[in-house]
N, C-alpha and C positions, 0 to 999 in steps of 0.2 A: 501812289497811294494818297498823297496830299490832294491831288485833283479829285479823287473819288470822294474823300471826306468833305472837300469843299462842295462838290455836287450835292451830297446829302444835306449839308448845312444849308445850301441855297434852297433846296426843295422845302426844308422846314421853315426857312426864313420867309419864303413866299406864302406858306400856310399861315404864318403869323402876322405878316406885314399888313398894316392898315392901308387902305387905298389912299387915305389922306395923310400918310405918315410923314412925308417930307413937306416942310413949309418953305416958302420963298425966302425966309430969313436964314436958311442954312442950318437949322437944328438937326440933331441926330434923328435917325428913324425912330418912330414910335411903334410899338407892337400892340396888337390886340391883347387883351388880358382875359378874354372870356371864352377862349377856345378850350374845350375839354382836353385833358391830357391824353385820353384815349384816341381822340381825333388826330392829334399830333403823332402819337405812337403809330397809328395806322399809316400815316404818310411816311414815317421813317421805315417801317417794315416793308412798305411797297418799294421804297428806294434802295433797300438793302436785303434783297431776297436770299433765302437759302434753299438748298435742294429739299430739305425736310420740312421747311416751314417753321413757324413760330407758335409758341403757346402764348396767348395774350389773355390776361384777365382772370385766369382760373385761380391764381394764388396771390393776386395783388395785395389784398388786405393783410394777409398773414406775412407776406414778404416785407411790406411797408412797416408793419409793427415790429418785426424781428430786426431788420437791418437799419431802419431809420427811427426806431423807438417812438413811432407815432408823433414825431416832432411837430409841435403846434405851428412852426414856421411854414410847414408844408400843408397846403389845403387842397391839393390835387396831385394825383400820381397815376402812372400806368407803366407796366413793365412787359417786355417780350423776351422770351428765351427760346433758343433753337430747340426743336423737339428731338434732335439727334443727340444721343449721349456722347458721341465723339466730337461734338461741335459746341464750343463755349460762347457762341454769339449771344449777345445780350444788348438790349436797348432799354433805357429808362427815361421817363419824362417826369420831372418834379415841378410843381407849380408853387412858387413862393407866395405866401399870403399877401405880402406887400413888397414894394421896392426895397424897403429897409431890411427885409428878411432874405434877400437874394444872396448876399455874401454868406450868410449862415447856411443856406440850403446848398450852395456850391461847396462849402466846406464839408457838409454831410456827404455829398456825392464824391468828393475827393477821398474822404475817409473810407467810404464804401469801396471805391476802386482799389485802395491800398489793401483793404481786407481781402477782396477777391484775388488780387495779385498774389498775396501771401498764401491763400488757400490753394489756388490753382497752380502756383509755381511748382510745388512738389507733386501734387496730385496728377496734373495733366502730363507732366514729364514722364510719368510711369507708363502711360498708355498711348499718348498722342502728342509727342513733343512739338509737332508743327503748330499746334494751337497756341503755344506760348508767345508767338509773334503778336497775337491779338492782345495779350496782356500788355506787351510793350507799347502797342499802338492805342491803348485805351484813351479815349478822348472825352472831354467835357466841353460843352458849348452853352453859352448863356444868350437867350433872346428875351429881352425885357424881364418879366418875372418867371420865365421858364428856364429850368436848368435841365439839360439833356446829357446823358452819358451813353457812350458806345463802347462795347467790347467787340470789335470787328477787325477783320483784315481787309486789305485792298481787294482780295478776290471776292469778298462777301458784299462789296458795295456795288 
């Protein structure tokens, strides 16, 4: 499963990496900061397909407002949810307004995953216990000012 998450992370990394990211003086990679969250989400969805597909964009604003309280540290976002009611796959892309906001945005993503784990832990176990492995494997990755979260299993990547 680690290899599959690594593959997804690398696909997103390539989408973000600037062609001039590495300098001869050995600095860390720099990331583009102008890629729309929806573009990154499309790359993630393509790298982690489901049989039923994803719903993207239809409820982003309401979802962002409800779960992330329209936090001013976030200036871009996109979410994808499996369209199958028996599948809890979810991918989110949050763009921090500035480098100084990244830690706060990551903390918001961590709090969100904690909330989802608590909600789904009892709910999912009542009808599809195999989905709980996705909760245990929920992952957050940071690329520059982008914070991405994944509720996926190895079979979904």
